[in-house]
N, C-alpha and C positions, 0 to 999 in steps of 0.2 A: 548328548550335549542340552542343560535345560533350557525353556522359556525364560528370558527374560521379565522382570516381575513388570505386570500393569496394572495399573496407570506407570509412566515409570520415573525413578528413583532414582539422585545421583547423592555419589559423597559426598561427605557435609569438607571435605576440600577439594573445591572443582571449578575450571576455569574455561570455561564458553570455545575459547580457542585450540584446543587439546582437543574436546570433538569433533567442532566443525574442524579444523587442521590438521591437527601432531599426527592425532590417533590413523588419518588415511597416510601418513607416510608413514607408523608404526607396524601396521596393518600391509607393509609390502605394494603400496599404490605411487609411490615419490614418484614414478614415471611414466606418472598418467598424466594426460592434461589435462590441466585443472580448467584455464580459463585462456580465451582463445579471444584477442582482438585482430580483426581485418585478417590478415596473416600470420599476425604474430603468434606465439602459444607459448606461454608458460607451464610446465608440470607441480605437480603436489608439491615437491621438495622445495621448486624454485622459490614460489611462493612462500612457503619455509621461510625459506632464506631472508626472501626480501622484509618480512612478516615481524619475522627475531630483529634485523638489524633497526627496524621502524620501534620497534620495543625501545631496543637499547637509548636509540636513538633521544626515547622522548623521556627514557629516564636519566637519562644525563643530560635531560636542558630544563630535571623538575620536575616530569612527570612522578604522581604519587599515588597512591590505593587513593581510590575514587574522585580522584582529578577529573572535570569533565575537559574532552577532547572534542573541540567543534570542529568537525568534515564538512570542507565545503569541498566538493570534486564531484566532475563530472565519473559517469560508468568508466569503468576500465583498471586495472593494472593498478594503480598508485592507489582506489576510492579499498579493494582487496587488503592492501599493502597498508594500509593508516587504520584501517578497519579491526582487521587482525593484528596490529603493533600496538595500536590504543590499547586493546584488548590484555596481551601478553602484560605491559609495561603496568595494569592491572588499574589502570583508566577507565571512563568512565563515555561511552560514544555518544556524540550528539552531532544530527544528521542535520545539515543545510542544505539550500538550495542553491544551487553556483549558481542561476540566473536570477536568485533575490536581490532587492533594489539594498540601497545602503544604510536605509533607514530599515528596514528587514533587517540585514545584519547587526545594525548597532541593538536591535528588542534583544539576538539573539544574545547576541554579547552576555548582554545587559542579565538578559533572566540567567543564562545557565552561569556565569561566571567564570567562563571558558580559562584554564590554566595555558593550554594551549592550541593553534589553528594547527589544520593543513588543508590548503586551499590550494583550488588552480590557479594558474600565473590570469589566468583570462578575468578571474573576479577581484582583481587588486583594483582596477579602476572605481570600484562601490563599497572590498572589504577593507583598506588600506584608510580608508576616512573614517567611516567605522571605529577601526581600531583606535585610529588615536585618541580615542575617550576612555579605552582599555584597559589601563597599563598592566593587571596584572596577567592580564597575558602575554605571557613573555617569550614560549616557543614558538614561532611563525615560519612554518618550512613551505614551502611554495614549490608546485610540480609544474614542469615546463616552462622554465622558467627562459627567457633567452638572452634579456640584455641586465640590465641593473637592475636591484633590487631594492626599494625603497629603506630606510633604515629600520633596523630592529628583523629583518629578514633574510633569511637564508633559502637555500635549494636545496629543497626535498633532496634529488639526488647527491648533493654533497654529503647531507646527514648521512645517509645511508653509508653510502662509498666509506665514510671514518667511525662506524659501528660497526659492533659484533654480529654476526649470524650462528653464534653458539651461547644466546639467553636466555635462560630459566624464564617461564612464564610466573608471571606474580603469583604469590600463593595465596591466595584468592579461595574465599565459603562460596557456597551452593547459594548463599542467601545474602554475601555482596553485589552494590549493585553493579550491573554490567554498563549498561542504556538507557536512555530516556527515547521513548518514540513521539512524536509529536501529533495530537490531534488533529484535523484536517483546516481547525481556522476557517468556519464557512460560516461562525456566528460573532467573531470576534480571536484576538493574537491568540496562535496555537497554543494548546499546556503540553509543558511532559509529559509522558505517561511514563515515570520512574519502574523499572524493568530488573532483577537480578538474573546471575548468571545461570540457573536453573531455567528460568522461563521458555528462552526458549531455544534449545532440547527439546524440551517436553513436547510444543508446540510439534517438532518436529517428528517428533516419535509418533506423536499420534494423530498427526494429517496427514507429513509428507511422505514418511512411509508405512504408515496403515491405513490410511485412508486412498491415497494417490500410487501408492504401489511403488514411488519411484527406483531407478535400478542407477547401476555405476555404467548402463552404455545409454543414461538419456544424456542428450546435449538440447541447453534450456539457453530460450533466447526473451525477452521481455520491453514491453511497454511501458510499463512503469521505469520511474528512474531511482536505481540501486538508497535517494535518498529516505522514498518514499517505505515504510515497514514494509509493506506488502509486494514489492522486492526488492528487500534486502532478506525477505525470506527464498521469496520462489528462485530468482537469481544469482544467490549468492550461497548465504546459509542451508539450503536445501541440497542443491548439486555437490557440494563440499560434503555434506552431511553422510553421500551415496557414491561418492566417487565418480560423480558425474564430469561435465563439461559445461562451465557456462562462456555463451556469446556476450562479449560486452561489446555497446557502443556509445559514443560520445554524443553526436549528434540528435538530432530532433528526432523521435519517431515519424517515419509517415507509413502509409499504404506499401511504398513501393520500397520503402528500407526493410521492414522488416518481411517483405516477400523474399528481396533480397539476401535475409541472412540465411533463411528459411533454406533456401533453394542451397546456399552456398556451403551452409556447415552444417544438412542432415539434422535442422530444432526436433525433437521429439516434442517437447515441453514447453509448450506457448504461454508466457504471463501477459493477458491481459486485459482490458479496461471494455462497458459496453460504447465510449463514446468512436474508439478505434475501430469496433467491430461492427460497427455501422458503415463507415469507413471502409473497412478493406471489403465486407459486400456489394458494396455501390460502385467497384472497379470492374469492370468487365473484364476487362485481357489478363484477369488476376492468372498465376498456377495455381495447379493442382495442389500442394503441399503435403505430395503425398508419407514421407517422412514423417509429420505432424500425429499426434499419438493423441494426444490432449491439450485443448484449450482451458484456462484457468480464468474464468473472472470475478471482478470483487468492486467494489467502488461505490456500485450504485449498480441496482438490483436490473436486471436483462428483462425487457421486454419478449414476450413470447414471441412477436410477430417476428423479431429481429432473429431468436434462436430458428424458429424458421428457417429461414431467408440462409443465415448460414448455414444451415446441415441441408439445403437444397442444396450447396456447393463442397461444401465438406463437411461431409456424414461421418467420415473416417475419422475425422479431428473434433470427436466429440466436446462441447461448450461445458462445463462442469462449473457451475456460478453457487458462488460463497457469501457470506458475508463474517468480514473477522471487523475486528479495532485495534487501536493503539493500546489501549487500557487490558488487550488478549494480548497482543501483539501479531496476532495470522487468526488464522479461518476456523474457527468452532461449530460452524453449521454449512453443510454443503452436500450439494450433488454428487452421485458417488459414479467413478466407472463403471458402464452399464445399466447407469437406474439413475438415467435422468427425468428429472416430473418439468417441461418449460412449464415457466410459471411462479416456481413456486424455490425456494433458496435453499431446501434441502433436506437434510434429515443432521441430528447433531452429528457430529465429531468423535471418535470415542474420546472416552479420560474428559470427554465435559457435559455440560448439562445445563437446564435454559426451564424457564417459565415464563407465560406470557398472562403478565398480571393487571386486576383494574387499578382503578383509584382505592378503593378499599384497599388493597393489598391483597387480595384473595386472587388465586387464578381463577381468569375467566374459561368458560366452555369450550369446547369447539368450535370453529366459525367464528369466536369475538375477536375485537381488538384490545388489545391491551399490550402494557409495556413491556419488552423485552429486557429479562433478569437473566443471566447466564454465570456460569461458576466452571473453574478446569485451573491446574497449577501451573497457567502461565499469565494469571491475573498481574496485574502492576499493585506495586504497594501506594500509590499516593500520586497526586496531581502535584509537582514542582511547586509549594510556595503559593498551594496555594489549597488552604485549611477545610474550607467552607465548603466547594465543591467537592474535596474530595471524601468528605464526610457523606456526602447529597447520599456520590456516585460508588463507592466501596464501602456497603454495607457484606461486610464480612459475613458469610460468606462469595457472597454473592457482590456483582458487577449490577447495576443498571443505568441499559442503555438509554439513550433517546430516542432508539427505531422502538415504530409498531410496527407485532406482528398481529397474525393467525396462526391459528394451531390445526392441522387437521390428520388426527392420530401422530405419526412420526413425521409430520413433512411443516415444514414452518413457511408462510408466505409474507414477504415484507410490505408492508401499509403504509410507509413514508417517515417519515422521523416524529415527537411529538411539539417539535414547536412549526413543522409545516402543516399539521392536520388542518382541516380548517371546517368550520364552525355555521353548516350553510341551513337555514329553519329551521333551524335546531339541533339538525340530525348532523355528524361528524363524517366528512369527507376526505378521503384520502387523496390527495392531485397526481398519485402511484396508477388512479386506476383511472386518471379522465385523459393524462398523457399517454397510456397505454392503447389507452380506444384513439385516441387521433390518429399514435402512428399506425394503427390498420389503413387511413386514408390516404391513394396513391399519392399524393401532394404533398405529400409531410416529410418530414426525415427526421425531424425530433425534436419535441415540446416538452414547453415544461408549463405547469400551473403555479398559480398564486394566489393566498387571497386579498378584495381590495373592496374599498367600502361602494357601496352602490349610488351615492351619492345621499342617501335616506340611515344610514347608521351601520347597515347591513350589511355582509360578507357576502358577495358573492365569486366565484371562480371566474380568472383571468387566464386565459392560454396566450404563451408566449410561442411562435410558430417559426422554425425552418423548414424552408422549402424545401426539395425536389428541383435539381437541374429541371428544366423546360416547362417550370410552375413560378407565375411573377403574381403578387401581391392584388386581391383584389377587395373589394368587398362580397361580391358575388362568391370567390373562395370563402371569405371567414364566414359566411350568412350556410355555407355548405358545411363546410367544421362542423357547426353550430349543429345544423341537422344532420349528421354523422354520429354526433355524440348524444343528439335525441332519440334516435331509433337505435341505441346499444346500452344507455345506461340511463337509472331512474332520473325522468325530467330534472331535478335538482340539481344533479350535479354536470348539467352540460355547462362550458363556457360562456359566464354575458359577455365579457367581450376575448377578440383575438385579435394581435397584438403578431404583426411578421417582424420579424429579426434576423440578422446577417447570421448570428451566431449566436447562443447559449454564453452566459460568464460561466467560467469554470477555477478554482484556483491550481495550484499547484499540483494538483494529486490527479484533476481531471474532474473533479466531482463541481455540477453547478450550484453554484453560490443565489442562492434566489434572493437574499435582504437586496439583492443586487437587481432584482425585475421588479419594475415600475410601470 
């Protein structure tokens, strides 16, 4: 049997619901467990039947090709049902955080102009008032509703019961729009990066299969929630692409909950973020997690000191730190299994290419900092309703990221975002370098560094520090942290001011929002 072409190509007529879900049933995996929520399990055939019913129900309520379907659901079987159902109907999925405010929902409804919404009943106190101003969203399906619903809403369970599970997928093209992935919104309102049906399988073939080597016997769980594209990939699409099992839970991730799921379900692939990794290594009585064979990390760079602490506890569960983006769907630079370089975000994923570019548009030399340009077959076609920003970022075939990197041969090192870089005494300084240095002090749990005015119009670094248990804020400790940085960094890089805070502000994807630090 010949090897499939690489980079992957897909047929002209193509629906990604078939690639991720229906193909597993055709391959004889219908009886395999696809999703596990607590003690409840659903096979691939059962998920397919639910998704077919959902697709039929959405079509019956007016959803047509390329209509947006806003999903506002907690992690669970309803998310998978609605996600694949929207694709089967030919709709375009848009993912909302179920914990969002009424104002956030109003923005999403206006921005997406969604024709349908599938939501959890617990969101109605905020979502229903927002929907009052958006009558074009006519199909309103609610999961988990016990009591009466507001006018215009109906139970998802009732809609599925009255729908057919013998529904053909919409006859979509590989180049039809399949979904929007929202940017993190750290500098303003999230923008929708518009993706095609072929983009998601492309990343799956290149990263999930070729780099991670995900297997049919893998069991997956995620710290990040499914509305975030990072987890939509690692804890729904990727498991389904290989016939694995996704463990889903809807409550807030905590170290205790993650440990519980790992031990109960025998998790082998853990999707993680640095903030939770830090919390997990701080747990004195943490289990051995012997079943975990790899731990994925993304969202923000992982400090080498934190990687070392994890490796001391769980060396068998190697952390594979990498970087992806809503613009590229998923990870395009990563550390490889058995080939990790702490402090680096790794090497290119096959099927992708990258440059580190200076202000003059030319590649910088090894060791120099420049802006990352990346290209590959999962690149979004635009930001919705933002031509100017689309022209700036999507300079075909390249995507011009806001991330700054330096390159050493094949290895890429994160240096912060372009809008975070500080210019101190005429020289550029990466906040990440100072943060990593402070993180090696025994009193520091985590830190974020921003630039502030020193009173004379010049920019100096200021550190916002979260302390470990057993350490109290004091002027003496602030001075000690400054000395710690001076001894390890060029002197102009030390934090000229230190503020102690109880926690760093983060968005719903776990990233530090520096603009909220003053």
